N, C-alpha and C positions, 0 to 999 in steps of 0.2 A: 459451632453454629449450624443449626439445621435449617436449610432453606427449601421451601416447597418447590417441587419440580415444575409446577405450573408457572411459578414466577420466573424460573430460569428459562423456560420455553418462551415466555413473553419477552424476556430481556433479549434473547438471541434473535427473536423475530423483529425486535424494534431497532437493534443496532446493526448497521451494515458493516460487515467486516472490512470491506474495501476502504470505507471512510475512516474506520478506526485505525487500521494499519498505516494508512497514508499519512496520518498525523505523526507517526513515528518514523516511517520509512517511505521516501518518495517512490510511488509506484508508477510504472509505465504500462499503458494498455497494449497488449499484444494481439488480442482478438476481441470479439464482441463482448466476451464475458470474463476473460482471463487477464490478469495483471502480473507483472514480474518486477523484481527488484533484487539487489544484492542482499543476501541473507543477513539479518541483524544478529544472528546467533553464532555465526562463525565467519572468519575472514575468507573472502573469496574475491576473485577479480572479475568473473562473469556473473551475470544475474541468473541464479538458479532457484530463487525464492518465488513460488507461484501462489497467487491468491485467486480463487474462483468466486465470483459474485453469486452465481446461481447456487453453488454448493455451500456458500458461506464457510469456506474451509481453506486453510493454507497448507502448503507443503514445500519443503526445501529438498531439491534433488541432490544437494550436496551433503548436508548433514542429517537429513531425515526428520528435522523438526516439523511438526504438523499439529493441526488441531483447529478449534473454532475460536471465537473472539475471547472467550474466557481463558483458553489455553495460551493465547498470544500474550495477554496481560500477565499471566503467571510466569511465562518465560521472559518477557521483555522487562517487566518491573520487579521480577523476583518476588512474587506474591504467593501466598497460600491460596487455596481455592476460595474460601470465604472472602478473603481480602480482594481477590480478583472480581468476584461477583459484586462486592460493594463498590469497587472502582468503576466497573461497567455500568452499574445502576446509576452512578452519578453522571456518567456520560449520557445516559438515556433519559435523565431527569426523573428517575423512579426511585422509590424508597424500598429497600429490602424489608419484607414483612418481619416485624419484630415479635409477633406472637410465638414464633417457633424458636425464639432465642431465650436462653436462661437469663433474663434481665437482671434478676436480683443477684445472681452469682457474678455476672459481669460487673455490677456496681461494686461488689466487695473486692473483686480482683483489681479494679481501677484504683481503689483506695490503697491496696497493698503496693501496687506499682508506684503510686505517688509517695508512699512512705519510704520505699526502697530508694527512690531518687533523692528524697530529702536527706536520708542518712548517708548516701553516697556523697552528697555535697558537704555534709558535716565532716565526714572523714577527710575529704579533700582540703577543707579549711584547716583541720587539725594538723595536716602534714606541713602546711606553710609555717606553723608555729612550733614545729619540732626540729631543731637543728640536728638532732641525732638521726631522725628518720631521713632528713634531706641528705645528710652525709652518707647514709647507707646507700641511697639510690645513686649518688654521685660516684661512690666507690664501685658500684656495679656498672658504671658507665652510662646511666640513663640521663638523657638531657631533659631540661625543663619542658621543652616542647613536646616530647614524647610522653612525659609524665602527665601533661595537661591533656593530651590526646586520649590517653587511656584513663584519665581522671583518677590517677593513683592517690591513695589517701593513707591516713595513719589512725589506728585505734589506740588510744592512750592506755597506759597501764592503769590498773584499778578495776574494780568489779562492777561498776554501775554507771559509767558515764552516759552510755546510750540509754540505759534504763531510766536514769534521772532526767535526761533531756527530753525523751520522747514517750515515756511511759508513765505519765502523771495520773492516769486513772485506769480502771479495769479494762475499758474498751481499748485504750491505746496499748496497754500491756498485751492484750490478746492479739492485736495487730503485729506487735513486735515478735510475739511468739510464732505467729503464722508465717512471718517472713524469715524465721530462723535466726533473728538477731539477738534474742535472749534465750536462756535456758531455765527451765523450772527446777527449783531445788527440791530434793526429796522431803525436806522438813518444812517446806513452804517458802514462798517468795521466789525471786528470780535473780539472775545475774547475767552480765554481758557475755555473749559467746566469744567475741573477738577482743583480745586484750594485748596491748603492746605488740602490735603487728602492722607491717606494711599491708595496706588493703588494696586488693584488685577487684574493683566493681565488675560484675559480670552483666553484660547486656545481651538481649536477644537480637535477632537479625533486624528487628524494627527499631532498635536503639533503646528499648525499655530496660530499666534496671530490674534484674530478677534475682540477684544473689551476690555473694561475695566470696573471695578467697583471701586468706590472710597468711602472711609469712612472718615467722619470728625474726627479730632483728639480730639477736645474739644466739645463744644456745637454748635449746628447748624442744620439747616434743608435743605434738607433732610439728615438724618443720613447716608444713603447709596444712591449713585447716580450711575446709570448704563449708559453705552453707549446706544445711541438710536438705533433703527432698521437701519441697513446699508446694503450695498451689501455683507458685510462680516459677519454680526452678526444679527441673528434672535433669540430672546429670547426663542421662543416656540420650537426651534430646538436644542439648545445648553445646555450643562450641565457643570457647573464649576467643575473642578477637575477630569473629566473623563480621560483626557490625562495622568495626574499623576497616577491615579489609574491603567490605562492600563500598564504603565511602571513598576509599583510596583507588578503587579499580572499577571503571565503567564496565569492562569485560575482563574475565579471568582467562589467562592462558592456562593456568593450573592453580591448584590449591595444595598447600603442603600441610599435612597433619602432624603436629608435634605433641609433646606430652605436657609441657608446663607453661605457666603464665610468662615467666621471664624469657623463655624461648621465643614466644610470639613477639614480645616487646623488643628484645635485642635484634631479632631478625628484621622487624619493622624499621628500627632505627638505622639499620644498615641497608635499607632499600628493598628488602624482601617483604613486600606488603601483602603477601597472599598466604600467610601462615595462620593456622588456627590450632587451638589446643583442646584436647578431650578432658582435661581437668581431672586427671587421676583415675579415670575409668576407662575400660576397654572400649574400642571403637564399636559402635552399634549400627544397625541398619538405619535407624533414625538419623544418625549423624551423616551417613553416606547419602541417603535420600535427600537430605537438606542440601548437601554440597553439590549433588548432581543437578540441582536447579541452575547452578551458576557455571559449571565447567564440566568437561568430559575427561580431564586429566587430573588425577590425584596422586600425590607423592606422599607416602608414609615415611616418616623419619624416626628411626629408633637407634638406641645404643647397639653397638656391635656385639655385646656379650650375650650369653645364653638367655638371660631374662628378656633382652630386647628382641631376640629372634623368636622367642615364645610369644611375645606380644604381637610381633609382626605376623606370625602364623594365625593368631586369632583374628587379626584384621583381615587377612586373606580369606579366611573361612566366611567371614561376614560379607565380604565383597563378592564372592563367587556368584551367588544367586542374582546379583544386581548388574553383572557385567553385560555389556552389549557391544555390538560391532564398532561403535564409535568411541568407546571408552579406552583410556590408557591408564593403567595403574602401575606404579613403580614403588620400589622399596629402597630407601637410602639408609645404609647402616654406617654409623659414625665410628671413628677410631676409639679405642678403649680410653676411658678417662675423659672423653669430651662429650659435651652436649651441644645443641645448635648455638646456644648463647656463647659458650667459650670458643667454639670452632670458628664462627664467623668473625669474632674479634681477633683471633689468632691469624686466620688466613686471608680475611677480606672477602668481599662479595664476589669478585670474579672467580676465585678458586672455589667458593661455595657453589656458585652457579654451575661450574664444571662438574662438581660432585653430583648435582641434581641430574645433569644431562647423562651421566654415566651410571645412574642408579639402576638396580636390577629390575627387569620387567616382572610382572606378576607370573608369567609363564616360566621364566628362568628360576625365580624363587621357588615356585611350586615343584618343578622337576628336580632342582638341586636338593631340596629338602627331602623329598621322597627317595631320591637316589642314595643319599647318605644314610637313610634309615634301613636300607636293604643291602644284602651281600650280593651285588650284581655280577660277581664273578661266576655265579652258579645259575642254572635255569630256575631253580626254586626262588632265588633272590630276585631275578628279573620278573618272575611271576608275581612276587609280592609287590615289587615296584609298580608293575603295570596295574595290578588290582587296586592298590591304594591311590595311585595317581588318577585312575579312571573314576574312582568314587568322587574325587574332587571335580573332575571335568564334567561328570554327569550333572553336577549342580549348576553349571553355567547354562543360561538360556540358549536354546537352539539358535544357531546362526553361523555366520562365517567364522567368527572367532572360535566357537566351540569346535567346528570342523578342523580348524588349523591345530588346535590343541590335541585332538584325537590323532591327527596325522603325525604330529611331532612325537606323541607318545608311542605310536607304532614303530617309528624309526628308532627311538631310543631303546625300547624294550625288545625290538626285533620280533614283533608279533602282529598278527592281523586281527584287529578287534571286530571286524565285520561292521564297522560304522557306516551308515548311509548318510552321505553329506546333505546338509540343509538344502543345497541347490536342487537335489533330487526330490526332497520332501516339500520344499516351499516353492520350487519352480524357478525357471529363468524367464527371459523375456523374448522368447521366439514366437513369432506370429503364426497362427494356424490359418487354414484356408478361409476362415471367416474374417480375417484381419484382426482378431483378438490377440493381444499379447498375453499368452497363456503359459502356465508351467507345463513342461513336457510330461510330468507324471501327476498332474493335478495338484491343487493347493491343499496343504495340510491345515487342518483346523482343529483346535481344541474345543470339543463340544461340551455341553453342560455336565456330562458325566465325568469329565476330566480325561477321557480317552481321546487319543489323537487318531483321526481318520483322514483318508485322502478323499477329497471331494471329487465326484465325477465332474467332467468338464462342463456339461450343461448347467449344473447347479452353481458351479463357480462363476460361470458367465452371467447367469441370471442374478446372483447375489451382487456381483460387481456392478452391473448395470442398475440394479435396484437401489443400492446404497448411493451411487452417484446421481441417480435420477429418481428420487423417492416417489414422484408422481406416477411412475409406472405401476405402482401397487394398485391403482384404480383399474388397470387392465388385466390384473391377475385373475386367471381362472382358478377354480378350486383344484388344488393339487391332491393327488391320492395319498392315503396313509401308506406308510412303508418304512423300511429300515435303511433307506439310502442315506449315506453320510451327509449331513447338512440339511436334509429335507425338513426335519422338525424345526430347525432354527430358521429356515426360510419362511415357513408358515407363520412362525412367531413374529418375524420381522414384518411380514405383510400385514399382519393384524395390528401391529403397533402403528405402522404408517397410515393404515386406513382410518385410524382414529383421528388423524390430522394430516390430510393429503397435502397440506401446504408446508409440511415439515421439510427442513433443509438437511443436507448431509451433515453440516456442523451441529445442528440440533440433534440429529440421530446419534452422532458420536457422543453427545452429552448424555443421552439416555443410557448409554452403556458405561459411563464413567465409573471406574473402580471395579468393574466386573471382568470376568475371564474373557469375555468376547470383545472387550474394548480394543485391544491391539489388532484383532482380526478385522473389525469394522474399519479401523484406521488404514490397514493394508488395502482393503477393498476400495476405500475412498480415494486413494491416490494411485491405484493401479492403472497404468497406461494402456490404452487400447486404440485401435485404428478404425473403430466403427464410426462412420460419419454421423453427424447430428441427425440427418434425415432418416438414417437407418436404425436408430436405437430402438424404437418401438418394435420394428420388424424382428430385430435380433432377439429382443426380450421374449416376444411371443414364440419365436422359434425355439428358444431355449426351454420355455415352459412345455412345449409339445415334446421335446426330446426327454424332458424329465418324466413326463407321463409315460412315454414308451419304456424308459428304463425301469420305472416303478412297476409297471404291469409285467415286464419281462422278468423281473425279480420274483414276483408272485407266481407267475406261470411256471418258472423253473422250480420253485419250491414245491408247488403242487405236483408237477410231473415227477420230481424225485421221490416224493412221498408215494405217488401212485405205483412207481416201480418197486418200491420196497414193501409196502404194507397195504396198498389200495386206498381208495378214497371213499368217504361217505357220500351219500346223495347230495348233501348240502355243499360239500367240497367240489363235487363234479359240476354242480350248477355254478359255483364261484369260478371254477376254471374256465368254463365256457364264457362266462361274463367277462373275465379278464381278457380272453382272446378277442372277443368282439370289441371291447373298449380299445385295445391296442390297435386294432385295424382302423379305428376311427381317427387315429393320430398318425397313421402311416400311409 
């Protein structure tokens, strides 16, 4: 769904984030404009969840959760961005503009969702009438309650039961084909895809039926058969059991990723209600991004054989670019011959829980795997180990976790990688003489070119104050052109704010959603400083004056260097004199 930016701006201006969050979490007023509560996104004893009314922005000092009203609904109610906008619009009494939505396509998808639900109900009723299918599930230890919860069904033997029931005309047969329930014959006509199989309906996170998995009751190939890729179902995006897990858990301590339908169902029956399955496909970034909406701890569960470890390594590679300092990822390898289904039945939940607690961390699995691949008794082997492990760590986002991985690699390989810790690049919280909590070496920022530059202190200060107090843009004097890191971005930010001087920090964050600068804006939005409210304008204007001095210094130094090497043209001499005069005006 494409939603006009103007509508989102209107929505954020109409909804007060304090009122919105207070309906979910009781807020206590701490100052004239700031409210606090215990964070709804992680367990804590003291209140570290802050909501700013002027900024229309929240931030948790414990887990780092942050954002505007849309972000809160996405995290609190586990919604996608369009769903959160729809929900917020209902709160505000507004209707999301429909002209930007593919209405006709949505209508056809709704019809397919309805058909999938109808067929799921049909399979469910057929199971009740099949003693053979019921006996199979009982032999697998599946209770009637769990079978109802997952809406397990049965597809009769025969070639056209679903076709005959739901495909009485060309339009209906096209719908069955689009949902993957029937297959077109080469010589013409159709037949049922699923025949004589236990049926596992697949539901998305919202509970809509989107596809099916089928398992043969006796012998036959393939043992498991999934719906094909359809407008409703993309295996690389969906996780079996997620809907049931969301219903069973208000909050997740962790999510376990397993391989099969029966693993999820057996674990659920034994009290492990947080397992999901990837349905025969490798773990994808889409899977992980979905799970990270609900938890910061993921446990991958694989067979302990070589195939299982290969699958685990693929999962690790997908995980690396998504790791952050609050995440925990572990790998549980099962004894040979066991799967989660058989193991939890054999050992029981307490022993299975202990296995989870002792599962290998991502870092242990990474280093152990690369160590085994190299002959580390030689310098050449340690070089290979360090080189290959570093390639993996390089893919982890910059932060404390990446720093620790580099440090551990240096210890294991006995080398100095020359890595600069994130604390030096991103800064710590030591106050300078102005009272600003600033990084000792300046704040690192990824600019539009993708290059990382260290921001000069005045630019960082001005950006931080501007993002937290957008109305300051009305005071901004024209900044000089130049190649100072962050200067072009600051000019762009001022231009955006001047188009709407009433814009809030939360709305500003929305402007950059999905772009490279989004995380940087979020850092600035919750950067703590000791500048008093009455001194903010003075500090901002002072920072602008320092920026001008730095910019003119840069240009003066460039021209003087050129004069010493090759001389200056008359125009450049005039420019040099002008820069010197302008600098004096700011000092």
